[in-house]
N, C-alpha and C positions, 0 to 999 in steps of 0.2 A: 670749152676749155671749161668747169665748172667750178661755180665761187662759192661756196659757205659764208655770208657772212657774218661779222660778231660786231656790237658794237659796246661803248661802254661810256658813258656819261661819268665823269668821278667831280662833284659837289659843284656841277651847274658852270664848269668854269675847263676842264679840258674834257676833249673828244675826241672818240678815237673808232671810225670803220676800218674797215675790210676784212679780208680774209684771216689772218693772224689768232691763232689761240691768246686767250691774255694770260700767255706763262713764257717762262724765258726761252724754253727747248720750242717754243714755235716763234717768238721773235726775234730767235738768232740762228736757229737748223735747220727751218724748213723752209721753204721758197713761197715766201705769202708777202702780201702785200696791204697796209694800213693805210690812210692818210691821219695827221691829229693832228690838232689845234688846241689852242691856247686860247679861244674867242668865249667868253664868257657869255655874251646874246647868242651865241651859235648852239650851244652847247644847253641852254637852261632850252631854248625852240625846240629844238631836237626832243630833249627827257620829254615837253609839254607833249609835243604832239603824237611821240609812242606812247607815253602813258593815256592821253586820252582817245588814242587807234586801239588801244588794248584794254580800255576799259569801256569800252564805248560811249564815253561818256564829253561834254566838249571839252574845251580849253581852258573855260574859263571856272567847270569844276575842277580839273588838278591842279590848277596855280596856285594853290594855297602851299605853306610849310610842306615841302618834303613828308616829314614822317608823320604829321598830319595824315595826308592823303594816303599815305603807306596803315597806319592803323583802322581811319578811318572808311575808307574803297578796298585799297589792294585784300586786305585780310579779311571781312567778314564778303564779298566775296570767292574768296576763294575757299572761304570754312563751307562757306553753302555749298558748293558746287561738288566737293571730296562728300558733304553728308548725303548729297542728291548721288554720289555714285554709289555709296554705302549704302542706299537707302534700294539701293536697283532702279531708278527712277532714273530719267535722260538729259543730261544738263541745258539750263538754261543759256550761259555762257563760256565764253571760250577758255576762262580762266579757270581756275581750279588750282591747290594744294594737293602736291606730292606729296603724303603725308609721311612718308617714312626719310626724305631728304629735307623734305621742312624738319620734323623733330632734329634731326641728327645736324641740321645748320645752325639750329639754334648755341650748341658744342665751341662754335668758333666763333659766342660772344664770351665765351672765357677769356681768362689773359691771355693776351696777346704780346709776345716775341719781335722784336722789328731794329728794324736801325732808318733812325730818320737821319735826313741831312739835309741842312736848312742851306741854299744859295752859294 
């Protein structure tokens, strides 16, 4: 059995882990299995462990405000590694900005159209 796992943590409140892609087709049409929980403690602890692992830092170093951690830790590391690749130098960290993807992702910050359902 081959399982390609995906994980999502939303607002340190909701967590899913499993084989399903995070889209409607995968959730409702494919043979997938996920665990979903609304456990804020577990969601936050999982995010912190993953961020610490991927940034190669301690949990304490990544436990601040998520927006601050992204701006002050994730982005500088990723940008530095992209610049190293462009200069033909070896990367010194596993994290790297994906130039084309990262640039296009800014378009997602434009107007959002959606439906909000209040429980």
